[in-house]
C-alpha positions, 0 to 999 in steps of 0.5 A, spaced: 890 635 740 892 630 746 899 630 749 901 625 755 900 629 762 905 629 768 902 629 775 901 636 775 897 637 769 903 639 764 904 636 758 909 630 759 916 631 756 916 638 757 921 641 762 917 646 768 916 651 761 910 649 758 910 655 753 909 653 746 910 658 740 906 657 734 909 660 728 905 662 722 899 666 719 894 662 716 889 657 718 893 652 720 897 656 725 890 659 728 887 652 729 894 650 732 893 656 737 886 655 738 887 647 740 893 650 745 888 655 748 883 649 749 889 645 752 890 651 757 883 648 760 887 642 763 893 645 763 893 652 766 900 653 766 901 652 758 903 659 755 901 660 748 906 665 744 904 666 736 909 669 732 908 672 726 913 675 721 908 681 719 905 686 724 898 685 720 894 682 726 888 685 725 887 682 718 889 676 721 884 676 726 879 678 720 873 681 720 869 678 726 862 678 726 862 682 720 866 677 716 863 674 710 865 667 712 862 666 718 867 660 721 873 664 719 870 670 723 869 665 729 876 663 729 879 671 729 874 672 734 876 666 739 883 669 738 882 676 740 878 674 746 885 670 748 889 676 746 884 680 750 884 676 756 892 675 756 891 667 755 895 668 748 901 673 747 903 675 740 909 676 737 909 681 731 913 683 727 917 677 729 924 674 726 927 668 729 935 668 728 937 662 732 934 657 736 938 653 741 937 647 745 939 648 753 937 643 758 931 641 755 928 648 753 929 652 747 932 659 747 929 663 740 934 669 739 929 673 735 928 681 733 921 683 735 918 689 733 925 692 731 928 690 738 933 683 739 929 678 744 930 672 747 924 667 748 925 661 752 920 656 750 918 648 751 916 647 744 916 650 737 910 649 732 912 651 725 905 652 721 908 656 715 907 655 708 902 649 708 901 648 701 898 641 698 902 637 693 898 636 687 903 634 682 900 626 682 894 630 680 897 632 673 894 627 669 887 628 671 887 635 669 885 638 676 884 646 675 885 650 681 886 658 682 893 659 683 892 664 689 888 659 694 889 653 691 881 651 690 877 650 684 876 656 680 869 656 681 870 656 689 876 661 689 872 668 689 868 666 695 874 664 700 879 668 698 881 672 704 883 678 700 876 679 699 873 676 705 876 678 712 
């Protein structure tokens, strides 16, 4: 992820507020979060918030080294290390109710763990419900597992319900 920088190392186009909120709990979201954490090396004032609808953070982070899919475990370990180091702030359970823009900032009115909150951020990345559109492949007789949208022979090996 590359973004233009200002002279102070902040992403250009951002106000003084270099906070990005990532919304979502799948692999797309975790990869966006990890890319933003990499960005912190060049732009230390970058703050990363990760908003989840449910409070199932441990499941999201996976089984770590015990995960049956090592790459998935590595993603979870990297996120957990960032949380423990204070580089990543989790917002869970989180429900956004309203987003308004004022003076180049986004104000997110939400419910966080049952309490009303307002988070001020520079950017929001929505990484939810990323599902491929296979409709153009109908004529090819493409067979996919309905839960993980992978070939049926591969699905049991990557299903997060069994490998996290």
